[in-house]
mmCIF file of the N, C-alpha and C atoms, coordinates in Angstrom:
data_MODEL
# 
_entry.id   MODEL 
# 
loop_
_atom_site.group_PDB 
_atom_site.id 
_atom_site.type_symbol 
_atom_site.label_atom_id 
_atom_site.label_alt_id 
_atom_site.label_comp_id 
_atom_site.label_asym_id 
_atom_site.label_entity_id 
_atom_site.label_seq_id 
_atom_site.pdbx_PDB_ins_code 
_atom_site.Cartn_x 
_atom_site.Cartn_y 
_atom_site.Cartn_z 
_atom_site.occupancy 
_atom_site.B_iso_or_equiv 
_atom_site.pdbx_formal_charge 
_atom_site.auth_seq_id 
_atom_site.auth_comp_id 
_atom_site.auth_asym_id 
_atom_site.auth_atom_id 
_atom_site.pdbx_PDB_model_num 
ATOM 1   N N  . MET A 1 1  ? -19.927 -9.729  -12.497 1.00 0.00 ? 1  MET A N  1 
ATOM 2   C CA . MET A 1 1  ? -19.396 -9.028  -13.762 1.00 0.00 ? 1  MET A CA 1 
ATOM 3   C C  . MET A 1 1  ? -19.810 -7.959  -14.203 1.00 0.00 ? 1  MET A C  1 
ATOM 4   N N  . MET A 1 2  ? -19.208 -6.658  -14.895 1.00 0.00 ? 2  MET A N  1 
ATOM 5   C CA . MET A 1 2  ? -19.957 -5.184  -15.327 1.00 0.00 ? 2  MET A CA 1 
ATOM 6   C C  . MET A 1 2  ? -20.392 -5.982  -16.453 1.00 0.00 ? 2  MET A C  1 
ATOM 7   N N  . PRO A 1 3  ? -21.188 -5.192  -17.053 1.00 0.00 ? 3  PRO A N  1 
ATOM 8   C CA . PRO A 1 3  ? -21.982 -5.638  -18.290 1.00 0.00 ? 3  PRO A CA 1 
ATOM 9   C C  . PRO A 1 3  ? -20.917 -4.308  -18.895 1.00 0.00 ? 3  PRO A C  1 
ATOM 10  N N  . ASP A 1 4  ? -21.042 -4.990  -20.504 1.00 0.00 ? 4  ASP A N  1 
ATOM 11  C CA . ASP A 1 4  ? -20.138 -4.721  -21.263 1.00 0.00 ? 4  ASP A CA 1 
ATOM 12  C C  . ASP A 1 4  ? -20.462 -3.095  -21.996 1.00 0.00 ? 4  ASP A C  1 
ATOM 13  N N  . SER A 1 5  ? -21.525 -2.014  -21.876 1.00 0.00 ? 5  SER A N  1 
ATOM 14  C CA . SER A 1 5  ? -21.706 -0.988  -21.383 1.00 0.00 ? 5  SER A CA 1 
ATOM 15  C C  . SER A 1 5  ? -21.009 -0.197  -20.838 1.00 0.00 ? 5  SER A C  1 
ATOM 16  N N  . ASP A 1 6  ? -21.306 -0.903  -19.421 1.00 0.00 ? 6  ASP A N  1 
ATOM 17  C CA . ASP A 1 6  ? -20.201 -0.031  -17.909 1.00 0.00 ? 6  ASP A CA 1 
ATOM 18  C C  . ASP A 1 6  ? -18.844 -0.595  -18.426 1.00 0.00 ? 6  ASP A C  1 
ATOM 19  N N  . GLN A 1 7  ? -18.464 -1.448  -18.718 1.00 0.00 ? 7  GLN A N  1 
ATOM 20  C CA . GLN A 1 7  ? -17.084 -1.655  -19.055 1.00 0.00 ? 7  GLN A CA 1 
ATOM 21  C C  . GLN A 1 7  ? -16.452 -0.745  -20.427 1.00 0.00 ? 7  GLN A C  1 
ATOM 22  N N  . ASP A 1 8  ? -17.407 -0.304  -21.489 1.00 0.00 ? 8  ASP A N  1 
ATOM 23  C CA . ASP A 1 8  ? -17.156 0.570   -22.186 1.00 0.00 ? 8  ASP A CA 1 
ATOM 24  C C  . ASP A 1 8  ? -16.767 1.979   -21.762 1.00 0.00 ? 8  ASP A C  1 
ATOM 25  N N  . ALA A 1 9  ? -17.769 2.303   -20.702 1.00 0.00 ? 9  ALA A N  1 
ATOM 26  C CA . ALA A 1 9  ? -17.887 3.828   -20.362 1.00 0.00 ? 9  ALA A CA 1 
ATOM 27  C C  . ALA A 1 9  ? -16.548 3.937   -19.395 1.00 0.00 ? 9  ALA A C  1 
ATOM 28  N N  . THR A 1 10 ? -16.151 2.459   -18.989 1.00 0.00 ? 10 THR A N  1 
ATOM 29  C CA . THR A 1 10 ? -15.109 2.708   -17.619 1.00 0.00 ? 10 THR A CA 1 
ATOM 30  C C  . THR A 1 10 ? -13.573 3.041   -18.441 1.00 0.00 ? 10 THR A C  1 
ATOM 31  N N  . ARG A 1 11 ? -13.733 2.017   -19.393 1.00 0.00 ? 11 ARG A N  1 
ATOM 32  C CA . ARG A 1 11 ? -12.413 2.381   -20.024 1.00 0.00 ? 11 ARG A CA 1 
ATOM 33  C C  . ARG A 1 11 ? -12.429 3.443   -20.916 1.00 0.00 ? 11 ARG A C  1 
ATOM 34  N N  . ALA A 1 12 ? -13.468 4.211   -21.387 1.00 0.00 ? 12 ALA A N  1 
ATOM 35  C CA . ALA A 1 12 ? -13.368 5.300   -21.864 1.00 0.00 ? 12 ALA A CA 1 
ATOM 36  C C  . ALA A 1 12 ? -12.758 6.061   -20.748 1.00 0.00 ? 12 ALA A C  1 
ATOM 37  N N  . TRP A 1 13 ? -13.511 6.200   -19.572 1.00 0.00 ? 13 TRP A N  1 
ATOM 38  C CA . TRP A 1 13 ? -13.406 7.236   -18.796 1.00 0.00 ? 13 TRP A CA 1 
ATOM 39  C C  . TRP A 1 13 ? -11.703 7.270   -18.147 1.00 0.00 ? 13 TRP A C  1 
ATOM 40  N N  . VAL A 1 14 ? -11.120 6.211   -18.343 1.00 0.00 ? 14 VAL A N  1 
ATOM 41  C CA . VAL A 1 14 ? -9.768  5.769   -18.005 1.00 0.00 ? 14 VAL A CA 1 
ATOM 42  C C  . VAL A 1 14 ? -9.072  6.340   -19.010 1.00 0.00 ? 14 VAL A C  1 
ATOM 43  N N  . GLU A 1 15 ? -9.175  6.246   -20.066 1.00 0.00 ? 15 GLU A N  1 
ATOM 44  C CA . GLU A 1 15 ? -8.444  6.866   -21.119 1.00 0.00 ? 15 GLU A CA 1 
ATOM 45  C C  . GLU A 1 15 ? -8.442  8.457   -21.626 1.00 0.00 ? 15 GLU A C  1 
ATOM 46  N N  . THR A 1 16 ? -9.398  8.555   -21.387 1.00 0.00 ? 16 THR A N  1 
ATOM 47  C CA . THR A 1 16 ? -9.638  9.991   -20.744 1.00 0.00 ? 16 THR A CA 1 
ATOM 48  C C  . THR A 1 16 ? -8.877  10.536  -20.078 1.00 0.00 ? 16 THR A C  1 
ATOM 49  N N  . TRP A 1 17 ? -8.629  10.074  -18.826 1.00 0.00 ? 17 TRP A N  1 
ATOM 50  C CA . TRP A 1 17 ? -7.852  10.859  -17.746 1.00 0.00 ? 17 TRP A CA 1 
ATOM 51  C C  . TRP A 1 17 ? -6.508  10.312  -18.042 1.00 0.00 ? 17 TRP A C  1 
ATOM 52  N N  . ALA A 1 18 ? -6.438  9.033   -18.429 1.00 0.00 ? 18 ALA A N  1 
ATOM 53  C CA . ALA A 1 18 ? -4.960  9.054   -18.962 1.00 0.00 ? 18 ALA A CA 1 
ATOM 54  C C  . ALA A 1 18 ? -4.129  9.941   -20.125 1.00 0.00 ? 18 ALA A C  1 
ATOM 55  N N  . LYS A 1 19 ? -5.341  10.658  -20.667 1.00 0.00 ? 19 LYS A N  1 
ATOM 56  C CA . LYS A 1 19 ? -4.777  11.325  -21.969 1.00 0.00 ? 19 LYS A CA 1 
ATOM 57  C C  . LYS A 1 19 ? -4.744  12.999  -21.172 1.00 0.00 ? 19 LYS A C  1 
ATOM 58  N N  . ALA A 1 20 ? -5.477  12.984  -20.384 1.00 0.00 ? 20 ALA A N  1 
ATOM 59  C CA . ALA A 1 20 ? -5.980  14.605  -19.666 1.00 0.00 ? 20 ALA A CA 1 
ATOM 60  C C  . ALA A 1 20 ? -5.007  14.616  -18.468 1.00 0.00 ? 20 ALA A C  1 
ATOM 61  N N  . GLY A 1 21 ? -4.766  13.809  -17.662 1.00 0.00 ? 21 GLY A N  1 
ATOM 62  C CA . GLY A 1 21 ? -3.452  13.702  -16.617 1.00 0.00 ? 21 GLY A CA 1 
ATOM 63  C C  . GLY A 1 21 ? -2.398  14.345  -17.131 1.00 0.00 ? 21 GLY A C  1 
ATOM 64  N N  . PRO A 1 22 ? -1.596  14.157  -18.251 1.00 0.00 ? 22 PRO A N  1 
ATOM 65  C CA . PRO A 1 22 ? -0.172  14.460  -18.386 1.00 0.00 ? 22 PRO A CA 1 
ATOM 66  C C  . PRO A 1 22 ? -0.623  16.713  -18.737 1.00 0.00 ? 22 PRO A C  1 
ATOM 67  N N  . LYS A 1 23 ? -1.653  16.449  -19.067 1.00 0.00 ? 23 LYS A N  1 
ATOM 68  C CA . LYS A 1 23 ? -1.501  17.839  -19.913 1.00 0.00 ? 23 LYS A CA 1 
ATOM 69  C C  . LYS A 1 23 ? -2.144  18.820  -18.654 1.00 0.00 ? 23 LYS A C  1 
ATOM 70  N N  . LEU A 1 24 ? -2.659  18.326  -17.646 1.00 0.00 ? 24 LEU A N  1 
ATOM 71  C CA . LEU A 1 24 ? -3.339  18.676  -16.389 1.00 0.00 ? 24 LEU A CA 1 
ATOM 72  C C  . LEU A 1 24 ? -2.184  19.195  -15.573 1.00 0.00 ? 24 LEU A C  1 
ATOM 73  N N  . GLU A 1 25 ? -0.961  18.224  -15.586 1.00 0.00 ? 25 GLU A N  1 
ATOM 74  C CA . GLU A 1 25 ? -0.188  18.493  -14.621 1.00 0.00 ? 25 GLU A CA 1 
ATOM 75  C C  . GLU A 1 25 ? 1.027   19.462  -15.295 1.00 0.00 ? 25 GLU A C  1 
ATOM 76  N N  . GLU A 1 26 ? 0.886   19.575  -16.617 1.00 0.00 ? 26 GLU A N  1 
ATOM 77  C CA . GLU A 1 26 ? 1.848   20.370  -17.284 1.00 0.00 ? 26 GLU A CA 1 
ATOM 78  C C  . GLU A 1 26 ? 1.376   22.234  -17.432 1.00 0.00 ? 26 GLU A C  1 
ATOM 79  N N  . ILE A 1 27 ? -0.143  22.029  -17.368 1.00 0.00 ? 27 ILE A N  1 
ATOM 80  C CA . ILE A 1 27 ? -0.819  23.348  -16.553 1.00 0.00 ? 27 ILE A CA 1 
ATOM 81  C C  . ILE A 1 27 ? -0.108  23.589  -15.322 1.00 0.00 ? 27 ILE A C  1 
ATOM 82  N N  . ARG A 1 28 ? -0.285  22.460  -14.567 1.00 0.00 ? 28 ARG A N  1 
ATOM 83  C CA . ARG A 1 28 ? -0.038  23.194  -12.739 1.00 0.00 ? 28 ARG A CA 1 
ATOM 84  C C  . ARG A 1 28 ? 1.024   23.648  -13.074 1.00 0.00 ? 28 ARG A C  1 
ATOM 85  N N  . ARG A 1 29 ? 1.876   22.241  -13.670 1.00 0.00 ? 29 ARG A N  1 
ATOM 86  C CA . ARG A 1 29 ? 3.547   22.723  -13.671 1.00 0.00 ? 29 ARG A CA 1 
ATOM 87  C C  . ARG A 1 29 ? 3.922   24.222  -13.732 1.00 0.00 ? 29 ARG A C  1 
ATOM 88  N N  . ARG A 1 30 ? 3.384   24.886  -15.060 1.00 0.00 ? 30 ARG A N  1 
ATOM 89  C CA . ARG A 1 30 ? 3.139   26.004  -15.978 1.00 0.00 ? 30 ARG A CA 1 
ATOM 90  C C  . ARG A 1 30 ? 2.855   27.135  -14.705 1.00 0.00 ? 30 ARG A C  1 
ATOM 91  N N  . GLU A 1 31 ? 1.679   27.060  -14.538 1.00 0.00 ? 31 GLU A N  1 
ATOM 92  C CA . GLU A 1 31 ? 0.861   27.845  -13.030 1.00 0.00 ? 31 GLU A CA 1 
ATOM 93  C C  . GLU A 1 31 ? 1.463   28.181  -12.134 1.00 0.00 ? 31 GLU A C  1 
ATOM 94  N N  . LEU A 1 32 ? 2.657   27.209  -11.087 1.00 0.00 ? 32 LEU A N  1 
ATOM 95  C CA . LEU A 1 32 ? 3.370   27.208  -10.513 1.00 0.00 ? 32 LEU A CA 1 
ATOM 96  C C  . LEU A 1 32 ? 4.488   27.875  -10.465 1.00 0.00 ? 32 LEU A C  1 
ATOM 97  N N  . ALA A 1 33 ? 5.276   27.488  -11.430 1.00 0.00 ? 33 ALA A N  1 
ATOM 98  C CA . ALA A 1 33 ? 6.559   28.217  -12.027 1.00 0.00 ? 33 ALA A CA 1 
ATOM 99  C C  . ALA A 1 33 ? 6.213   29.921  -12.132 1.00 0.00 ? 33 ALA A C  1 
ATOM 100 N N  . LEU A 1 34 ? 4.544   29.982  -12.595 1.00 0.00 ? 34 LEU A N  1 
ATOM 101 C CA . LEU A 1 34 ? 4.523   31.989  -12.681 1.00 0.00 ? 34 LEU A CA 1 
ATOM 102 C C  . LEU A 1 34 ? 3.987   32.051  -11.927 1.00 0.00 ? 34 LEU A C  1 
ATOM 103 N N  . LEU A 1 35 ? 3.767   31.173  -10.193 1.00 0.00 ? 35 LEU A N  1 
ATOM 104 C CA . LEU A 1 35 ? 2.979   32.107  -9.095  1.00 0.00 ? 35 LEU A CA 1 
ATOM 105 C C  . LEU A 1 35 ? 4.127   33.252  -8.810  1.00 0.00 ? 35 LEU A C  1 
ATOM 106 N N  . LYS A 1 36 ? 3.590   34.605  -8.151  1.00 0.00 ? 36 LYS A N  1 
ATOM 107 C CA . LYS A 1 36 ? 4.447   35.422  -7.653  1.00 0.00 ? 36 LYS A CA 1 
ATOM 108 C C  . LYS A 1 36 ? 3.912   35.059  -6.418  1.00 0.00 ? 36 LYS A C  1 
ATOM 109 N N  . TYR A 1 37 ? 4.785   34.965  -5.203  1.00 0.00 ? 37 TYR A N  1 
ATOM 110 C CA . TYR A 1 37 ? 4.394   34.884  -3.887  1.00 0.00 ? 37 TYR A CA 1 
ATOM 111 C C  . TYR A 1 37 ? 3.775   36.128  -3.430  1.00 0.00 ? 37 TYR A C  1 
ATOM 112 N N  . GLU A 1 38 ? 4.184   37.488  -3.985  1.00 0.00 ? 38 GLU A N  1 
ATOM 113 C CA . GLU A 1 38 ? 4.147   38.720  -3.653  1.00 0.00 ? 38 GLU A CA 1 
ATOM 114 C C  . GLU A 1 38 ? 1.999   39.123  -3.856  1.00 0.00 ? 38 GLU A C  1 
ATOM 115 N N  . ASP A 1 39 ? 1.866   38.181  -4.920  1.00 0.00 ? 39 ASP A N  1 
ATOM 116 C CA . ASP A 1 39 ? 0.042   38.184  -4.799  1.00 0.00 ? 39 ASP A CA 1 
ATOM 117 C C  . ASP A 1 39 ? -0.458  37.333  -4.042  1.00 0.00 ? 39 ASP A C  1 
ATOM 118 N N  . HIS A 1 40 ? -0.102  36.324  -3.516  1.00 0.00 ? 40 HIS A N  1 
ATOM 119 C CA . HIS A 1 40 ? -0.509  35.646  -2.548  1.00 0.00 ? 40 HIS A CA 1 
ATOM 120 C C  . HIS A 1 40 ? -0.550  35.234  -1.104  1.00 0.00 ? 40 HIS A C  1 
ATOM 121 N N  . VAL A 1 41 ? 0.652   36.453  -0.515  1.00 0.00 ? 41 VAL A N  1 
ATOM 122 C CA . VAL A 1 41 ? 1.174   36.455  0.545   1.00 0.00 ? 41 VAL A CA 1 
ATOM 123 C C  . VAL A 1 41 ? -0.128  36.020  1.792   1.00 0.00 ? 41 VAL A C  1 
ATOM 124 N N  . ASP A 1 42 ? -1.443  36.724  1.642   1.00 0.00 ? 42 ASP A N  1 
ATOM 125 C CA . ASP A 1 42 ? -2.404  36.082  2.536   1.00 0.00 ? 42 ASP A CA 1 
ATOM 126 C C  . ASP A 1 42 ? -2.906  34.674  2.395   1.00 0.00 ? 42 ASP A C  1 
ATOM 127 N N  . ALA A 1 43 ? -3.400  34.338  1.437   1.00 0.00 ? 43 ALA A N  1 
ATOM 128 C CA . ALA A 1 43 ? -3.608  32.729  0.977   1.00 0.00 ? 43 ALA A CA 1 
ATOM 129 C C  . ALA A 1 43 ? -2.275  32.208  1.784   1.00 0.00 ? 43 ALA A C  1 
ATOM 130 N N  . ILE A 1 44 ? -1.202  32.237  1.228   1.00 0.00 ? 44 ILE A N  1 
ATOM 131 C CA . ILE A 1 44 ? -0.364  31.283  1.733   1.00 0.00 ? 44 ILE A CA 1 
ATOM 132 C C  . ILE A 1 44 ? 0.165   31.714  3.298   1.00 0.00 ? 44 ILE A C  1 
ATOM 133 N N  . ASP A 1 45 ? 0.091   33.436  3.861   1.00 0.00 ? 45 ASP A N  1 
ATOM 134 C CA . ASP A 1 45 ? -0.089  32.632  5.571   1.00 0.00 ? 45 ASP A CA 1 
ATOM 135 C C  . ASP A 1 45 ? -1.022  32.320  6.144   1.00 0.00 ? 45 ASP A C  1 
ATOM 136 N N  . ALA A 1 46 ? -2.022  32.517  5.575   1.00 0.00 ? 46 ALA A N  1 
ATOM 137 C CA . ALA A 1 46 ? -3.590  31.393  6.489   1.00 0.00 ? 46 ALA A CA 1 
ATOM 138 C C  . ALA A 1 46 ? -2.976  30.104  6.185   1.00 0.00 ? 46 ALA A C  1 
ATOM 139 N N  . MET A 1 47 ? -2.696  29.257  5.149   1.00 0.00 ? 47 MET A N  1 
ATOM 140 C CA . MET A 1 47 ? -2.356  27.686  5.229   1.00 0.00 ? 47 MET A CA 1 
ATOM 141 C C  . MET A 1 47 ? -1.022  27.844  5.751   1.00 0.00 ? 47 MET A C  1 
ATOM 142 N N  . LEU A 1 48 ? -0.218  28.539  6.070   1.00 0.00 ? 48 LEU A N  1 
ATOM 143 C CA . LEU A 1 48 ? 0.748   28.136  7.573   1.00 0.00 ? 48 LEU A CA 1 
ATOM 144 C C  . LEU A 1 48 ? 0.435   28.321  8.262   1.00 0.00 ? 48 LEU A C  1 
ATOM 145 N N  . GLU A 1 49 ? -0.732  29.314  8.902   1.00 0.00 ? 49 GLU A N  1 
ATOM 146 C CA . GLU A 1 49 ? -0.963  29.413  10.069  1.00 0.00 ? 49 GLU A CA 1 
ATOM 147 C C  . GLU A 1 49 ? -1.924  28.146  10.489  1.00 0.00 ? 49 GLU A C  1 
ATOM 148 N N  . LEU A 1 50 ? -2.871  27.526  9.787   1.00 0.00 ? 50 LEU A N  1 
ATOM 149 C CA . LEU A 1 50 ? -3.487  26.315  10.033  1.00 0.00 ? 50 LEU A CA 1 
ATOM 150 C C  . LEU A 1 50 ? -2.192  25.306  10.157  1.00 0.00 ? 50 LEU A C  1 
ATOM 151 N N  . ALA A 1 51 ? -1.527  25.359  9.450   1.00 0.00 ? 51 ALA A N  1 
ATOM 152 C CA . ALA A 1 51 ? -0.688  23.991  9.559   1.00 0.00 ? 51 ALA A CA 1 
ATOM 153 C C  . ALA A 1 51 ? -0.160  24.220  10.970  1.00 0.00 ? 51 ALA A C  1 
ATOM 154 N N  . CYS A 1 52 ? 0.230   25.712  11.695  1.00 0.00 ? 52 CYS A N  1 
ATOM 155 C CA . CYS A 1 52 ? 1.387   25.796  12.753  1.00 0.00 ? 52 CYS A CA 1 
ATOM 156 C C  . CYS A 1 52 ? -0.244  25.495  14.027  1.00 0.00 ? 52 CYS A C  1 
ATOM 157 N N  . ARG A 1 53 ? -1.279  25.680  13.670  1.00 0.00 ? 53 ARG A N  1 
ATOM 158 C CA . ARG A 1 53 ? -2.131  25.357  14.806  1.00 0.00 ? 53 ARG A CA 1 
ATOM 159 C C  . ARG A 1 53 ? -2.678  24.056  14.834  1.00 0.00 ? 53 ARG A C  1 
ATOM 160 N N  . HIS A 1 54 ? -2.966  23.620  13.903  1.00 0.00 ? 54 HIS A N  1 
ATOM 161 C CA . HIS A 1 54 ? -3.756  22.392  13.578  1.00 0.00 ? 54 HIS A CA 1 
ATOM 162 C C  . HIS A 1 54 ? -2.917  21.503  13.551  1.00 0.00 ? 54 HIS A C  1 
ATOM 163 N N  . GLY A 1 55 ? -1.178  21.410  12.978  1.00 0.00 ? 55 GLY A N  1 
ATOM 164 C CA . GLY A 1 55 ? -0.102  20.422  12.993  1.00 0.00 ? 55 GLY A CA 1 
ATOM 165 C C  . GLY A 1 55 ? 0.149   19.890  14.404  1.00 0.00 ? 55 GLY A C  1 
ATOM 166 N N  . SER A 1 56 ? 0.991   18.787  14.104  1.00 0.00 ? 56 SER A N  1 
ATOM 167 C CA . SER A 1 56 ? 1.668   18.103  15.725  1.00 0.00 ? 56 SER A CA 1 
ATOM 168 C C  . SER A 1 56 ? 2.729   17.539  14.844  1.00 0.00 ? 56 SER A C  1 
ATOM 169 N N  . PRO A 1 57 ? 4.107   17.827  15.617  1.00 0.00 ? 57 PRO A N  1 
ATOM 170 C CA . PRO A 1 57 ? 5.830   17.436  15.155  1.00 0.00 ? 57 PRO A CA 1 
ATOM 171 C C  . PRO A 1 57 ? 5.401   16.223  15.098  1.00 0.00 ? 57 PRO A C  1 
ATOM 172 N N  . ARG A 1 58 ? 6.144   15.575  14.350  1.00 0.00 ? 58 ARG A N  1 
ATOM 173 C CA . ARG A 1 58 ? 6.605   13.761  14.154  1.00 0.00 ? 58 ARG A CA 1 
ATOM 174 C C  . ARG A 1 58 ? 7.607   13.785  15.221  1.00 0.00 ? 58 ARG A C  1 
ATOM 175 N N  . THR A 1 59 ? 7.359   12.580  15.797  1.00 0.00 ? 59 THR A N  1 
ATOM 176 C CA . THR A 1 59 ? 8.081   12.089  16.776  1.00 0.00 ? 59 THR A CA 1 
ATOM 177 C C  . THR A 1 59 ? 8.870   10.754  16.382  1.00 0.00 ? 59 THR A C  1 
ATOM 178 N N  . THR A 1 60 ? 8.695   10.555  15.091  1.00 0.00 ? 60 THR A N  1 
ATOM 179 C CA . THR A 1 60 ? 9.815   9.360   14.563  1.00 0.00 ? 60 THR A CA 1 
ATOM 180 C C  . THR A 1 60 ? 9.467   9.780   12.739  1.00 0.00 ? 60 THR A C  1 
ATOM 181 N N  . SER A 1 61 ? 10.410  9.047   12.234  1.00 0.00 ? 61 SER A N  1 
ATOM 182 C CA . SER A 1 61 ? 10.402  9.353   10.670  1.00 0.00 ? 61 SER A CA 1 
ATOM 183 C C  . SER A 1 61 ? 9.537   8.397   10.010  1.00 0.00 ? 61 SER A C  1 
ATOM 184 N N  . GLY A 1 62 ? 8.635   7.093   10.680  1.00 0.00 ? 62 GLY A N  1 
ATOM 185 C CA . GLY A 1 62 ? 7.898   6.382   10.631  1.00 0.00 ? 62 GLY A CA 1 
ATOM 186 C C  . GLY A 1 62 ? 8.665   5.442   10.242  1.00 0.00 ? 62 GLY A C  1 
ATOM 187 N N  . LEU A 1 63 ? 9.934   4.958   9.694   1.00 0.00 ? 63 LEU A N  1 
ATOM 188 C CA . LEU A 1 63 ? 10.427  4.217   9.687   1.00 0.00 ? 63 LEU A CA 1 
ATOM 189 C C  . LEU A 1 63 ? 10.678  2.567   10.415  1.00 0.00 ? 63 LEU A C  1 
ATOM 190 N N  . VAL A 1 64 ? 10.462  2.940   11.798  1.00 0.00 ? 64 VAL A N  1 
ATOM 191 C CA . VAL A 1 64 ? 10.259  2.061   12.253  1.00 0.00 ? 64 VAL A CA 1 
ATOM 192 C C  . VAL A 1 64 ? 8.994   1.135   12.368  1.00 0.00 ? 64 VAL A C  1 
ATOM 193 N N  . GLU A 1 65 ? 8.108   1.806   11.955  1.00 0.00 ? 65 GLU A N  1 
ATOM 194 C CA . GLU A 1 65 ? 6.619   1.527   11.735  1.00 0.00 ? 65 GLU A CA 1 
ATOM 195 C C  . GLU A 1 65 ? 6.522   1.009   10.148  1.00 0.00 ? 65 GLU A C  1 
ATOM 196 N N  . GLN A 1 66 ? 7.561   0.927   9.324   1.00 0.00 ? 66 GLN A N  1 
ATOM 197 C CA . GLN A 1 66 ? 7.125   0.685   8.224   1.00 0.00 ? 66 GLN A CA 1 
ATOM 198 C C  . GLN A 1 66 ? 8.059   -0.566  8.299   1.00 0.00 ? 66 GLN A C  1 
ATOM 199 N N  . GLN A 1 67 ? 9.318   -0.688  9.262   1.00 0.00 ? 67 GLN A N  1 
ATOM 200 C CA . GLN A 1 67 ? 9.913   -1.885  9.478   1.00 0.00 ? 67 GLN A CA 1 
ATOM 201 C C  . GLN A 1 67 ? 9.212   -2.751  9.983   1.00 0.00 ? 67 GLN A C  1 
ATOM 202 N N  . ARG A 1 68 ? 8.443   -2.857  10.429  1.00 0.00 ? 68 ARG A N  1 
ATOM 203 C CA . ARG A 1 68 ? 7.202   -3.494  11.626  1.00 0.00 ? 68 ARG A CA 1 
ATOM 204 C C  . ARG A 1 68 ? 6.266   -3.996  10.438  1.00 0.00 ? 68 ARG A C  1 
ATOM 205 N N  . LEU A 1 69 ? 5.574   -3.057  9.597   1.00 0.00 ? 69 LEU A N  1 
ATOM 206 C CA . LEU A 1 69 ? 4.657   -3.787  8.494   1.00 0.00 ? 69 LEU A CA 1 
ATOM 207 C C  . LEU A 1 69 ? 5.441   -4.496  7.558   1.00 0.00 ? 69 LEU A C  1 
ATOM 208 N N  . PHE A 1 70 ? 6.749   -4.495  6.979   1.00 0.00 ? 70 PHE A N  1 
ATOM 209 C CA . PHE A 1 70 ? 7.351   -5.261  6.425   1.00 0.00 ? 70 PHE A CA 1 
ATOM 210 C C  . PHE A 1 70 ? 7.300   -6.902  7.181   1.00 0.00 ? 70 PHE A C  1 
ATOM 211 N N  . GLY A 1 71 ? 7.434   -6.520  8.073   1.00 0.00 ? 71 GLY A N  1 
ATOM 212 C CA . GLY A 1 71 ? 7.954   -7.737  9.195   1.00 0.00 ? 71 GLY A CA 1 
ATOM 213 C C  . GLY A 1 71 ? 6.723   -8.666  9.110   1.00 0.00 ? 71 GLY A C  1 
ATOM 214 N N  . LYS A 1 72 ? 5.819   -8.100  9.436   1.00 0.00 ? 72 LYS A N  1 
ATOM 215 C CA . LYS A 1 72 ? 4.511   -8.735  8.866   1.00 0.00 ? 72 LYS A CA 1 
ATOM 216 C C  . LYS A 1 72 ? 4.360   -9.159  8.003   1.00 0.00 ? 72 LYS A C  1 
ATOM 217 N N  . LEU A 1 73 ? 4.351   -8.683  6.986   1.00 0.00 ? 73 LEU A N  1 
ATOM 218 C CA . LEU A 1 73 ? 4.228   -9.098  5.502   1.00 0.00 ? 73 LEU A CA 1 
ATOM 219 C C  . LEU A 1 73 ? 5.029   -10.521 5.063   1.00 0.00 ? 73 LEU A C  1 
ATOM 220 N N  . ARG A 1 74 ? 6.363   -10.460 5.674   1.00 0.00 ? 74 ARG A N  1 
ATOM 221 C CA . ARG A 1 74 ? 7.040   -11.564 5.581   1.00 0.00 ? 74 ARG A CA 1 
ATOM 222 C C  . ARG A 1 74 ? 6.775   -12.971 6.339   1.00 0.00 ? 74 ARG A C  1 
ATOM 223 N N  . LYS A 1 75 ? 6.239   -12.449 7.620   1.00 0.00 ? 75 LYS A N  1 
ATOM 224 C CA . LYS A 1 75 ? 5.748   -14.002 8.255   1.00 0.00 ? 75 LYS A CA 1 
ATOM 225 C C  . LYS A 1 75 ? 5.097   -14.665 7.512   1.00 0.00 ? 75 LYS A C  1 
# 
């Protein structure tokens, strides 16, 4: 069990992020809405190039694997 001071610090940390999270999400959404593709063509192109170079096409949707895991949980 954690000492009270550690629990208090953890609780304060969680409360801080609980308040900050929605505000940071609002800032992120606003910045994305104002993003101009033309100003970031090189960065976007580099990310797409990485995805094409290192990505691999999915052979399934993952549904079969999900159902297998659900079946294991059921047993």
